[in-house]
C-alpha positions as a Markdown table, in Angstrom:
| # | Residue | x | y | z |
|---|---|---|---|---|
| 1 | Met | 0.0 | 0.0 | 0.0 |
| 2 | Arg | 1.0 | 3.6 | -0.4 |
| 3 | Ala | 2.1 | 5.5 | 2.8 |
| 4 | Met | 4.1 | 8.5 | 3.9 |
| 5 | Val | 7.0 | 7.3 | 6.0 |
| 6 | Leu | 9.6 | 9.0 | 8.2 |
| 7 | Asp | 13.3 | 8.9 | 7.1 |
| 8 | Gly | 14.5 | 9.7 | 10.6 |
| 9 | Phe | 13.3 | 12.7 | 12.6 |
| 10 | Gly | 13.5 | 16.4 | 11.7 |
| 11 | Gly | 11.7 | 18.9 | 9.5 |
| 12 | Pro | 8.8 | 18.1 | 7.1 |
| 13 | Glu | 11.4 | 17.0 | 4.5 |
| 14 | Val | 11.8 | 13.7 | 6.4 |
| 15 | Leu | 8.4 | 12.6 | 5.2 |
| 16 | Arg | 8.5 | 10.6 | 1.9 |
| 17 | Pro | 6.1 | 8.4 | -0.1 |
| 18 | Ala | 6.8 | 4.6 | 0.0 |
| 19 | Glu | 5.2 | 1.3 | -0.7 |
| 20 | Val | 4.8 | -0.7 | 2.5 |
| 21 | Pro | 3.0 | -3.9 | 3.5 |
| 22 | Ala | -0.7 | -3.3 | 4.3 |
| 23 | Pro | -1.7 | -4.0 | 7.9 |
| 24 | Glu | -3.8 | -7.0 | 8.8 |
| 25 | Ala | -6.3 | -7.8 | 11.5 |
| 26 | Val | -4.3 | -9.6 | 14.1 |
| 27 | Ala | -6.9 | -10.2 | 16.8 |
| 28 | Pro | -10.4 | -11.6 | 16.1 |
| 29 | Thr | -11.9 | -8.2 | 17.2 |
| 30 | Asp | -9.8 | -6.1 | 14.8 |
| 31 | Val | -11.0 | -4.4 | 11.7 |
| 32 | Val | -9.0 | -3.2 | 8.7 |
| 33 | Val | -10.2 | 0.3 | 7.5 |
| 34 | Arg | -9.5 | 1.7 | 4.0 |
| 35 | Val | -8.5 | 5.3 | 4.8 |
| 36 | Gln | -10.4 | 8.1 | 3.1 |
| 37 | Ala | -9.0 | 10.9 | 5.2 |
| 38 | Ala | -6.3 | 11.2 | 7.9 |
| 39 | Gly | -6.2 | 14.2 | 10.2 |
| 40 | Ile | -3.0 | 16.0 | 11.2 |
| 41 | Asn | -2.6 | 17.1 | 14.9 |
| 42 | Pro | 0.1 | 19.0 | 16.7 |
| 43 | Ile | 1.4 | 15.7 | 18.2 |
| 44 | Asp | 2.1 | 14.6 | 14.6 |
| 45 | Leu | 4.4 | 17.6 | 14.1 |
| 46 | Lys | 6.2 | 17.1 | 17.5 |
| 47 | Thr | 6.7 | 13.4 | 16.8 |
| 48 | Arg | 8.0 | 14.0 | 13.3 |
| 49 | Ala | 10.6 | 16.3 | 14.9 |
| 50 | Gly | 11.7 | 13.7 | 17.4 |
| 51 | Gly | 9.5 | 14.7 | 20.3 |
| 52 | Gly | 6.0 | 13.8 | 21.2 |
| 53 | Val | 5.6 | 10.1 | 21.1 |
| 54 | Ala | 8.6 | 9.4 | 18.8 |
| 55 | Ala | 9.9 | 6.8 | 21.3 |
| 56 | Leu | 6.8 | 4.7 | 20.7 |
| 57 | Leu | 7.4 | 4.4 | 16.9 |
| 58 | Pro | 9.0 | 1.1 | 15.7 |
| 59 | Ala | 12.8 | 0.9 | 15.8 |
| 60 | Asp | 12.7 | -1.3 | 12.7 |
| 61 | Gly | 10.4 | -1.1 | 9.7 |
| 62 | Pro | 8.4 | 1.9 | 8.4 |
| 63 | Lys | 7.6 | 4.7 | 10.7 |
| 64 | Ile | 4.2 | 6.1 | 9.8 |
| 65 | Leu | 2.5 | 9.0 | 11.6 |
| 66 | Gly | -1.2 | 9.8 | 12.0 |
| 67 | Trp | -4.0 | 8.8 | 14.4 |
| 68 | Asp | -7.2 | 10.7 | 13.3 |
| 69 | Val | -8.8 | 8.7 | 10.6 |
| 70 | Ala | -12.1 | 8.3 | 8.7 |
| 71 | Gly | -12.8 | 5.6 | 6.1 |
| 72 | Val | -14.6 | 2.5 | 5.2 |
| 73 | Val | -14.3 | -0.9 | 6.8 |
| 74 | Glu | -12.5 | -3.2 | 4.4 |
| 75 | Ser | -12.5 | -6.4 | 6.5 |
| 76 | Val | -13.3 | -7.6 | 10.0 |
| 77 | Gly | -12.0 | -10.3 | 12.3 |
| 78 | Arg | -14.3 | -13.2 | 13.1 |
| 79 | Gly | -15.2 | -11.8 | 16.5 |
| 80 | Val | -16.4 | -8.4 | 15.3 |
| 81 | Thr | -20.1 | -7.7 | 15.7 |
| 82 | Arg | -20.2 | -3.9 | 15.5 |
| 83 | Phe | -19.2 | -3.4 | 11.9 |
| 84 | Ala | -19.3 | -5.1 | 8.5 |
| 85 | Pro | -17.3 | -4.5 | 5.4 |
| 86 | Gly | -18.5 | -1.3 | 3.7 |
| 87 | Asp | -19.4 | 0.5 | 6.9 |
| 88 | Pro | -18.1 | 4.1 | 7.2 |
| 89 | Val | -16.2 | 4.8 | 10.4 |
| 90 | Phe | -13.9 | 7.2 | 12.1 |
| 91 | Gly | -11.7 | 7.1 | 15.1 |
| 92 | Met | -8.3 | 7.7 | 16.8 |
| 93 | Pro | -6.9 | 4.1 | 17.1 |
| 94 | Trp | -4.1 | 3.0 | 19.3 |
| 95 | Phe | -3.1 | 6.5 | 20.6 |
| 96 | Pro | -0.4 | 7.1 | 21.8 |
| 97 | Arg | 1.0 | 4.0 | 20.2 |
| 98 | Pro | 1.4 | 4.3 | 16.4 |
| 99 | Ala | -1.7 | 3.8 | 14.2 |
| 100 | Gly | -0.1 | 4.7 | 10.9 |
| 101 | Ala | -2.9 | 6.7 | 9.5 |
| 102 | Tyr | -0.8 | 8.4 | 6.8 |
| 103 | Ala | -1.5 | 5.4 | 4.6 |
| 104 | Glu | -4.2 | 3.6 | 2.5 |
| 105 | Tyr | -5.2 | 1.2 | 5.3 |
| 106 | Val | -5.1 | 1.0 | 9.1 |
| 107 | Ala | -5.9 | -1.9 | 11.4 |
| 108 | Ala | -7.1 | -1.6 | 15.0 |
| 109 | Pro | -9.6 | -3.0 | 17.5 |
| 110 | Ser | -13.2 | -2.4 | 16.3 |
| 111 | Arg | -14.1 | -0.6 | 19.6 |
| 112 | Gln | -11.6 | 2.2 | 18.8 |
| 113 | Phe | -13.9 | 3.3 | 16.0 |
| 114 | Ala | -17.4 | 4.7 | 15.8 |
| 115 | Ala | -19.9 | 4.9 | 12.9 |
| 116 | Leu | -19.3 | 7.9 | 10.8 |
| 117 | Pro | -22.1 | 10.5 | 11.3 |
| 118 | Pro | -24.2 | 10.7 | 8.2 |
| 119 | Asn | -24.1 | 14.6 | 8.1 |
| 120 | Val | -20.3 | 15.0 | 8.0 |
| 121 | Ser | -17.8 | 14.2 | 5.2 |
| 122 | Ala | -14.9 | 11.8 | 5.8 |
| 123 | Ala | -12.5 | 14.7 | 5.3 |
| 124 | Asp | -14.1 | 16.8 | 8.1 |
| 125 | Ala | -14.7 | 13.8 | 10.3 |
| 126 | Ala | -11.0 | 13.0 | 10.2 |
| 127 | Ser | -10.3 | 16.3 | 12.0 |
| 128 | Val | -12.5 | 15.4 | 14.9 |
| 129 | Pro | -11.5 | 12.4 | 17.0 |
| 130 | Leu | -8.3 | 13.4 | 18.9 |
| 131 | Ala | -9.6 | 17.0 | 19.4 |
| 132 | Ala | -13.1 | 15.9 | 20.5 |
| 133 | Leu | -11.9 | 13.1 | 22.8 |
| 134 | Thr | -9.4 | 15.5 | 24.4 |
| 135 | Ala | -12.2 | 18.0 | 25.0 |
| 136 | Arg | -14.7 | 15.5 | 26.3 |
| 137 | Gln | -12.2 | 13.7 | 28.6 |
| 138 | Ala | -11.0 | 17.1 | 30.0 |
| 139 | Leu | -14.7 | 18.1 | 30.7 |
| 140 | Ser | -15.2 | 14.7 | 32.4 |
| 141 | Leu | -12.3 | 15.3 | 34.7 |
| 142 | Ala | -13.7 | 18.8 | 35.4 |
| 143 | Ala | -17.2 | 17.2 | 36.2 |
| 144 | Ala | -18.8 | 19.7 | 33.8 |
| 145 | Gly | -22.6 | 19.2 | 33.9 |
| 146 | Pro | -25.9 | 20.9 | 34.2 |
| 147 | Gly | -25.6 | 24.4 | 35.6 |
| 148 | Ser | -21.8 | 24.3 | 36.1 |
| 149 | Gln | -19.8 | 27.3 | 35.0 |
| 150 | Val | -16.8 | 26.4 | 32.8 |
| 151 | Leu | -14.1 | 28.7 | 31.3 |
| 152 | Val | -12.4 | 27.5 | 28.1 |
| 153 | His | -9.1 | 29.0 | 27.2 |
| 154 | Gly | -8.1 | 28.9 | 23.5 |
| 155 | Ala | -11.8 | 28.4 | 22.7 |
| 156 | Ala | -11.5 | 29.1 | 18.9 |
| 157 | Gly | -8.8 | 26.4 | 18.3 |
| 158 | Gly | -9.2 | 22.9 | 17.1 |
| 159 | Val | -9.9 | 21.5 | 20.5 |
| 160 | Gly | -11.5 | 24.6 | 22.0 |
| 161 | Tyr | -14.4 | 25.0 | 19.6 |
| 162 | Leu | -15.4 | 21.4 | 20.3 |
| 163 | Ala | -14.9 | 21.9 | 24.0 |
| 164 | Val | -17.3 | 24.8 | 24.0 |
| 165 | Gln | -20.0 | 22.8 | 22.2 |
| 166 | Leu | -19.5 | 19.6 | 24.3 |
| 167 | Ala | -19.7 | 21.6 | 27.5 |
| 168 | Val | -22.9 | 23.2 | 26.3 |
| 169 | Ala | -24.3 | 19.8 | 25.4 |
| 170 | Leu | -23.5 | 18.7 | 29.0 |
| 171 | Gly | -25.6 | 21.6 | 30.3 |
| 172 | Ala | -22.7 | 23.8 | 31.4 |
| 173 | Arg | -22.6 | 27.6 | 31.1 |
| 174 | Val | -19.5 | 28.5 | 29.1 |
| 175 | Val | -17.1 | 31.5 | 29.2 |
| 176 | Ala | -14.4 | 31.5 | 26.6 |
| 177 | Thr | -11.2 | 33.4 | 26.0 |
| 178 | Ala | -10.2 | 34.0 | 22.3 |
| 179 | Arg | -9.5 | 36.8 | 19.9 |
| 180 | Gly | -12.2 | 39.4 | 19.7 |
| 181 | Glu | -12.9 | 38.5 | 16.0 |
| 182 | Asp | -13.9 | 35.0 | 17.1 |
| 183 | Ala | -16.5 | 36.2 | 19.6 |
| 184 | Ala | -19.5 | 35.9 | 17.2 |
| 185 | Leu | -18.5 | 32.4 | 16.2 |
| 186 | Leu | -18.1 | 31.2 | 19.8 |
| 187 | Arg | -21.4 | 32.8 | 20.9 |
| 188 | Gly | -23.0 | 30.9 | 18.0 |
| 189 | Leu | -21.6 | 27.7 | 19.4 |
| 190 | Gly | -23.2 | 28.4 | 22.8 |
| 191 | Ala | -20.6 | 30.4 | 24.8 |
| 192 | Glu | -22.5 | 32.9 | 27.0 |
| 193 | Arg | -19.5 | 35.2 | 27.3 |
| 194 | Val | -16.3 | 35.7 | 25.3 |
| 195 | Leu | -13.3 | 37.6 | 26.6 |
| 196 | Asp | -10.7 | 39.0 | 24.2 |
| 197 | Tyr | -7.4 | 37.8 | 25.7 |
| 198 | Arg | -5.8 | 40.9 | 24.3 |
| 199 | Gly | -7.9 | 43.1 | 26.4 |
| 200 | Glu | -8.5 | 43.1 | 30.2 |
| 201 | Pro | -6.9 | 40.1 | 31.9 |
| 202 | Phe | -9.5 | 37.4 | 32.3 |
| 203 | Glu | -8.8 | 37.0 | 36.0 |
| 204 | Lys | -9.9 | 40.7 | 36.5 |
| 205 | Ala | -13.0 | 40.3 | 34.4 |
| 206 | Leu | -14.2 | 37.2 | 36.3 |
| 207 | Gly | -14.6 | 36.6 | 40.0 |
| 208 | Pro | -13.6 | 33.4 | 41.8 |
| 209 | Thr | -17.0 | 31.7 | 41.0 |
| 210 | Leu | -16.2 | 29.2 | 38.2 |
| 211 | Asp | -16.5 | 25.5 | 38.7 |
| 212 | Ala | -13.9 | 24.5 | 36.1 |
| 213 | Val | -11.3 | 25.9 | 33.8 |
| 214 | Ile | -10.2 | 23.9 | 30.7 |
| 215 | Asp | -6.8 | 25.5 | 29.8 |
| 216 | Leu | -5.9 | 24.7 | 26.2 |
| 217 | His | -3.3 | 27.5 | 26.1 |
| 218 | Gly | -1.0 | 26.6 | 29.0 |
| 219 | Ala | 1.4 | 29.5 | 28.4 |
| 220 | Asp | 1.6 | 33.2 | 29.5 |
| 221 | Gly | 0.9 | 32.2 | 33.1 |
| 222 | Tyr | -2.6 | 31.0 | 32.2 |
| 223 | Pro | -2.6 | 28.0 | 34.6 |
| 224 | Gln | -1.5 | 30.1 | 37.6 |
| 225 | Arg | -3.9 | 32.9 | 36.7 |
| 226 | Ser | -6.8 | 30.5 | 36.2 |
| 227 | Leu | -6.7 | 29.6 | 39.9 |
| 228 | Glu | -8.0 | 33.1 | 40.6 |
| 229 | Val | -11.3 | 32.5 | 38.9 |
| 230 | Leu | -12.1 | 29.1 | 40.4 |
| 231 | Arg | -14.3 | 28.7 | 43.4 |
| 232 | Asp | -13.2 | 26.5 | 46.3 |
| 233 | Gly | -13.7 | 22.9 | 45.2 |
| 234 | Gly | -13.2 | 23.9 | 41.5 |
| 235 | Thr | -11.0 | 22.1 | 39.0 |
| 236 | Leu | -8.3 | 23.3 | 36.6 |
| 237 | Val | -7.5 | 21.0 | 33.7 |
| 238 | Val | -4.2 | 22.0 | 32.0 |
| 239 | Val | -4.3 | 20.2 | 28.7 |
| 240 | Pro | -0.8 | 21.0 | 27.1 |
| 241 | Ser | 1.5 | 18.3 | 28.5 |
| 242 | Val | 4.5 | 20.7 | 28.7 |
| 243 | Ala | 2.6 | 23.4 | 30.6 |
| 244 | Pro | 3.3 | 23.9 | 34.3 |
| 245 | Arg | 0.7 | 22.8 | 36.8 |
| 246 | Pro | 0.4 | 25.3 | 39.6 |
| 247 | Glu | 0.2 | 24.4 | 43.3 |
| 248 | Pro | -3.1 | 25.9 | 44.6 |
| 249 | Glu | -3.3 | 27.5 | 48.0 |
| 250 | Arg | -7.0 | 26.8 | 48.2 |
| 251 | Asp | -9.2 | 23.8 | 47.8 |
| 252 | Ile | -8.8 | 23.5 | 44.0 |
| 253 | Arg | -7.9 | 20.4 | 42.1 |
| 254 | Val | -5.3 | 20.8 | 39.3 |
| 255 | Thr | -4.8 | 18.0 | 36.8 |
| 256 | Gly | -3.8 | 17.3 | 33.2 |
| 257 | Val | -5.3 | 14.9 | 30.7 |
| 258 | Met | -3.8 | 12.4 | 28.3 |
| 259 | Val | -6.3 | 11.6 | 25.6 |
| 260 | Glu | -7.0 | 7.9 | 24.9 |
| 261 | Pro | -9.3 | 5.9 | 22.6 |
| 262 | Asp | -12.7 | 5.5 | 24.2 |
| 263 | Arg | -15.7 | 3.9 | 22.5 |
| 264 | Ala | -18.3 | 5.5 | 24.7 |
| 265 | Asp | -16.8 | 9.0 | 24.3 |
| 266 | Leu | -16.4 | 8.7 | 20.6 |
| 267 | Glu | -19.9 | 7.4 | 20.1 |
| 268 | Ala | -21.3 | 10.2 | 22.3 |
| 269 | Val | -19.5 | 12.7 | 20.1 |
| 270 | Ala | -20.8 | 11.0 | 16.9 |
| 271 | Ala | -24.3 | 11.2 | 18.2 |
| 272 | Leu | -24.0 | 14.9 | 19.0 |
| 273 | Ile | -22.7 | 15.5 | 15.5 |
| 274 | Ala | -25.5 | 13.5 | 13.9 |
| 275 | Ser | -28.1 | 15.4 | 15.9 |
| 276 | Gly | -26.6 | 18.8 | 15.0 |
| 277 | Ala | -25.8 | 19.7 | 18.6 |
| 278 | Val | -22.1 | 19.7 | 17.7 |
| 279 | Arg | -21.0 | 21.4 | 14.4 |
| 280 | Val | -17.8 | 20.3 | 12.7 |
| 281 | Arg | -15.6 | 23.0 | 11.2 |
| 282 | Gly | -14.4 | 22.3 | 7.7 |
| 283 | Ala | -10.8 | 21.2 | 7.2 |
| 284 | Arg | -8.2 | 22.1 | 4.6 |
| 285 | Thr | -7.2 | 19.1 | 2.6 |
| 286 | Phe | -3.9 | 18.0 | 1.0 |
| 287 | Pro | -3.1 | 14.9 | -1.0 |
| 288 | Leu | -1.4 | 12.2 | 1.0 |
| 289 | Arg | 1.8 | 12.6 | -1.1 |
| 290 | Glu | 1.9 | 16.2 | 0.0 |
| 291 | Ala | 2.1 | 15.5 | 3.7 |
| 292 | Ala | 5.4 | 17.4 | 4.0 |
| 293 | Glu | 3.7 | 20.5 | 2.5 |
| 294 | Ala | 0.8 | 20.0 | 4.9 |
| 295 | His | 3.2 | 20.0 | 7.8 |
| 296 | Arg | 4.9 | 23.1 | 6.6 |
| 297 | Ala | 1.6 | 24.9 | 6.2 |
| 298 | Leu | 0.6 | 24.1 | 9.7 |
| 299 | Glu | 3.9 | 25.1 | 11.2 |
| 300 | Ser | 4.1 | 28.3 | 9.3 |
| 301 | Gly | 0.6 | 29.4 | 10.6 |
| 302 | Glu | -0.6 | 29.6 | 7.0 |
| 303 | Val | -3.5 | 27.3 | 7.9 |
| 304 | Arg | -5.9 | 28.2 | 10.7 |
| 305 | Gly | -7.9 | 25.2 | 11.7 |
| 306 | Lys | -7.4 | 21.5 | 10.9 |
| 307 | Val | -5.6 | 19.9 | 8.0 |
| 308 | Val | -6.5 | 16.5 | 6.6 |
| 309 | Leu | -4.6 | 14.2 | 4.1 |
| 310 | Leu | -6.6 | 12.4 | 1.4 |
| 311 | Pro | -5.0 | 9.2 | 0.1 |
């Protein structure tokens, strides 16, 4: 099969096209999926450069990036009851172990996929799993629910815009920080209040009344500053793994989150997309063979939003 493989670690130029063996269903509960679209996430860029989860890539054999995937079930193991060949699916298989989505096929346990919502294209669906699962699992850690007040930093980003919608779907009241020009978008997604981070500091605009903060920014002192807007008993979830986690002086829980495949979470997200409660932002697409160019576009800031490869 065709794939984009890594020749060592470094800049986008280490990505090159190659013919490699197609993966097979190893366990009876595995499926093989023909890839229609593969999403690119920041972890892909970090791993390509030798950081991220580079240590988990195989020492021998082709190194293939990519976790977010949408496609069609090609074959199923004898123990698979959830899907049949021809079913459209999407998911984030194996993370943080390699899934090899920059290729024509991936193989993984069937329970790491969900049925593709009928109202979203494969290209757009491939931009969803890692971001949506990160957001949903962070909100779960924060115990976001009916009537709770949640602040989302970086709310207009790839994870943030989904976090806003998922929090609203849980019944939470959402405050967001973003650029002023994104305020109308975020209000349309359900945020009750949007603070321009370039204006008055958010900790001065908000009192210590919030139940949770989902910090997708992690820099500029945001984690420490976020403690000031949390009530006693509140929760701060710092999502960037490299961001510092402050030591609170009050009864505030501070935690991080490491996203993982989860059937229940993914199916819940799929149901919300299918119902229209969560809207998926369109992604910019590149041919698979132009993966290096896609990485360059993301790193340069040329593309705002998600980028997806089409085999």
